[in-house]
N, C-alpha and C positions, 0 to 999 in steps of 0.2 A: 293183560295189564300188569305193570311191574309192581313188585312188593318192596317199597322203600323202608318199611318198618317205622314210619312216622307215628308220632303220638300227639295228642291235643290236651291242653289244659285251658279251661275257660274260667275267667274271673268275671263275675257279675257283682257290681256294687253301685251305690248311689254316685252320681256325678259330684265331685267336690274338688276343691283345691288344697286339701289338708296335706301336710307333709307326710313323707313315708315313715316318720317316726310316731305318727299318731295312730294308735291301735284302732283296727277297723276301717281305716280310711282306704280309698281305692288305690292310693299310691303304696300303702303298706301291703295291701293284698297282692298287687302286681310285683312288688319287690319279693315278697315271700315266695311267690310262684316261680319266679326266675331263680332266686338263690336256692330252691330246692333242687334245681337241675344239676346234674353231675357234670362239671366243666370239662371232664375228660372224655365223656361218652354221649353227652345229650346236648348237642349244638342246637341253638335256636335257628330255625329255618325262616320263620316269618311271624310277625305279630300284627293281627288285624283288629280293628275297633268297629263296633256296631253300636249305635245308639238304640236302646230298646224302647224307650218312652221318654217323657220329659225329664225324668229324674234318674234313670239308670242306664248304664253303659256295660257292654261285654267286651272283654279283651280276650281274643282267641290266640293262644300261643301254640304254634306248631313246632315241634322239635324232634330230633332223631332219637 
């Protein structure tokens, strides 16, 4: 199996439609996770979403 050196960040939060400027919102958490990546060496490969239950969702961010 090839070693691609991929990494994963998982963001779990309540489902909501609050803006990314609202502290603790799902959008703010996703924005923070993506902005924490180094744009010169950590490219996003894929982002997937999984609904965990009635009120929570997980965003799985795969990056180099």
